N, C-alpha and C positions, 0 to 999 in steps of 0.2 A: 755688354761687353764697349768697352772704348778699343775704336780701333789705332793704334802708333807707328808714327812713321818718321823715319829721318831727316833731318833737316840739309839742307845741302850748302854748300860753300858760296852764298851770294851775297852775304853780309854784308863785304867790303862795298858792294855796288849800292846802298844803301845809306853811306859813309855822306854822299854828298846831301841828302836829301835834311836826314837829318841834323847834320850843322846848322845848315838853313834856314832848317827851321828852330831851334833853338840861338839862333842869332849866333854864332860862332862862340858861342861861352859854355862852360861847364855850369851843368843844372846845380851843382851843389856849393862851390867856390863864384862862380864869376869869372873865370879866369878866361882866355879870350885864345883860342886856338890860332898859337904859333905860326901855321900856314897859310890861315888870311891873306897876307901881303902876299904871299906868291903863287898862291897856287888858286885863291879865289880874288885873284884883285880885282876882277868889277864890282867887288861886292864889300871889298873894306871900307868903304863907305859908310856900311851898315852899323860898325863896332867908330864910337869916336875915338878923332886921335889920338887925345892925352891915353886915353886908355893903352894904346901899339906904342907908348912910350914909357910907361908906367913898372916895365919890368913884370906886368899884369899876365903875361906869356905865358902857355904852355902845350904840350901834347897830346890834344885832349885823344880820347878812345871812347868808342862808338857800345853804351853797357846795355843789358837785358835787363827788363824789368822781373823777365820770370825768365830762369838760366837756359842761356842755348843749351849747354852742355846736357839738358833735360831729354833734347831732343837733335845729340849727335850721339847714335848708334848702327853697329853695322844690321841691317834686317835681315839680317843671313844668321846671327846670333840669337838662338832663339831666347837662354837666359835674358840676354842684355833686354831684349823686346819684352819678356814678362816684369825683369824690372821697371823699365822706362812704364811701361800698363799698370804697376802697381802706382808709383807714381804720382800718373797723371788721375788715376783712380781718385787718389789719396786727394788729391787737389782739388780736384770738382766738387769731392763729398763736404769737403769742412767749407771750402771757400764758396760753394755756390756758384761761380762763374765756369763758362762757355767752354769747356777747354778743345774743343773744336778749333777755335777760332787760334789756335797756337801750336794746330798737327802741323806735320811737318816744315812746310820753308814759310809757314803762317808764324810763324816765333820770330823770323825777322824781317817782321811790318813794322810799320810805322808807331803803331799803339805798343811796342813793347820795346820800343829802342829809346836814348837819350844818352845823351855827352854829360860824361866825365873827365874829369882832369887826371891822372894815374892815381897821385895819393886818393882821389875819394871814391873809386873804383875801387882798391885796393878794398878799404875801410868798408863802401858796402860789399863785395863781398863776402867779407867776414861778419856783417850784419853788425858790423860796429855806428853808419851812416844809412838813415834808413830817411824818407822822404815821411808825409803825413797830408792827407788830405786837405785842403786850405777852404774858405768858402772865397769864391771870385765873382763873387755877381758886383755890379757896377753900382 
């Protein structure tokens, strides 16, 4: 039996870590976060200056590989808890992935988050944008 637990609300806390890791860029479009100049002034040199002047800016969003919504429920709602348990069980059984790695607040961990521009995020949520594993050996 899989134990499910709801996620808290700390995903905003991860934005600074994830945006820095992803070099202030959308993982799908390469667009640069518009807040880099104001919010992260010490990091603006991480992006070529010409990129900041080309209109290649966007307000990036933190996206989840495995949806946050699967851990967003009131644990007093037994029907919702059972539905979450069924989703997690199916995911484990069909993917072979260790669902414990994403339980509760772990759904907001670095390994499950990445930056997307709003349009890319909407397409990703609709399953109209996806990523494929690439060989990145040196």
